[in-house]
N, C-alpha and C positions, 0 to 999 in steps of 0.2 A: 499421410496419415487423413483424416476428414477434416475438416474444421467447422466450426458450428459456433456462429453469436451466439451468446448468452445474451437473456434480458438483464433489465438493470436489477433486476431483485434477486436472480443467481447469481450477478456478477457483485455483488456488496456480501451475501449470502456468504459463496466461496471468499471473499476476504476479508469476513468475518472470523471463519474458521483457520485463517492464515494466520501460522503464529510472528512468521516478522514479513513484515513490505517496505519498500522501498520511496525515502523524501528524494524528488530531483528537484533542487535547488539552481538556479542560474543569477548568476548577476555580473551584468553588461555580455563578456563574450566567455565567462568561466560560469561549466557547468558542474555539479557538485552532486554527488550521490551517497545517502545514506542508512545507513542500514538501523528500524527499529520496531523494538513492538509495540502495537496498534489495537486499538479499540472501534468499532464502528457500531455506535449508536445511533435510532433512527435514519441510517441515510447518512453522517456526518462522521468523519474519520477524526482519532483522536488517538498522539500521544505525548507519551513526559518526554524531558530530556534537560539537560543542562543548559546553562550559553555557554559558547561558544560562535564555532561558524555558521555550524548550524540557521541558530537564533539570527545571528547577525545577518543572512543573506535572506530570513522568509524578512525580515525588516527589511531590507533593499529594495525584494523584488518578493511579495504574498502569492506570484501568480506561480504553481505549483505542479508538476506531475506526483503519484501516491501510485505504486504498482508493486502486486504482490503475483507468486504464480507457487505454480506446484507440477512439479512433472518432474515426480519419480515413481511413479505411477504409472499401469498401461493408457489410463486418459489422463491424460494432462489441462490444465487453464492456465490461463493470465488475464490479469484485469487490471484496465491503467484507468485512474482518476485525473479526471484536469479542475483543478480548485482554485478556491484563496484560503489559503492557510493564514490564522491570527493566530499569538499568543493572547491567553486567556489570564486576563493580569485581575477580576476583582472578585470577591468572596460570590456574585451575583452569577457572576461567568462557569466557575470553578466546581460548585457545590452538588450543582445537582449530576457532574458525571466525573468527580476526582473518584468517590467511591467505587464506581464500577470500572474506572479504567484497570488492565491488567498492568502488575510489572515485569519493568524494561526487563532487560534479559543482558542490560550492558551493565554491572557493575558501579557504585558510586549516586551521590544522589543526584535525582530525576524531580524535580521540583516543580518542573516549567512545563504545564499541559500546555500543545496548540492542538488547534479546532483545523480541520480543511470541511472548509466546505465544497463540496463536487457543482460545479459545473456541468461538469458531461462525469459519465463509469460507460465505463465498457468493458467488452472478455470476450471470453474467447475457446468454446474447450477441444484441443485434439481429440479424437480417440481411434482406436488401430483399427484396420480390414483387415482384414483376411487375406488383402496383396499383401500387405505389408510385409508379410513373413517369406514370400516367394526368392527367389531366387535373387538377387542383383538387387533388393528392398536395404535399404539404412537398415543395419543393427544398431538395435536399441540403445548397446551399454556405447556407440558412440560418442 
C-alpha cells in the first residue's frame, strides 16, 4: 500500500475521531503504554485517569508520545503526538475543558485530567492500490 503523510490538521482530525489512543510513558529504562479515552481540543490532547502508575510516570518524566490508529478499513492511518504531559490541578485549568471530555471507557473513578501539549504531530495514511490484490500480495486479513 502506498503511504501518504498527513498534514498536522488532518492528523489532529483523525486523532479526534479515534475512540481510544495510547499514551507512552518512559521512566529510566522502563517504557509503559496505556490505552486511554482521549479528547482533542484546539490541537491539545486531554484524557481522564486515576492515581496510579500512569500518573507517577508522568510526574517523573513529562515527555510523552501519544498514538492512535485505525487499521480496520481498507484505508488505514496512524498518528503520533510528541509532547509534554501535565496533570491539571486547578479549577482554572480544568474548568474550560472538564465538561467537554469524553467519558473514559474503563470503569472506576477517573477524576484526574491530563493535558498533552504537542511539540510535534505526524500522521500517515495507507491507501490500497490495485496491485495490492495481485497474486503474491499480502492478504489484508493477515
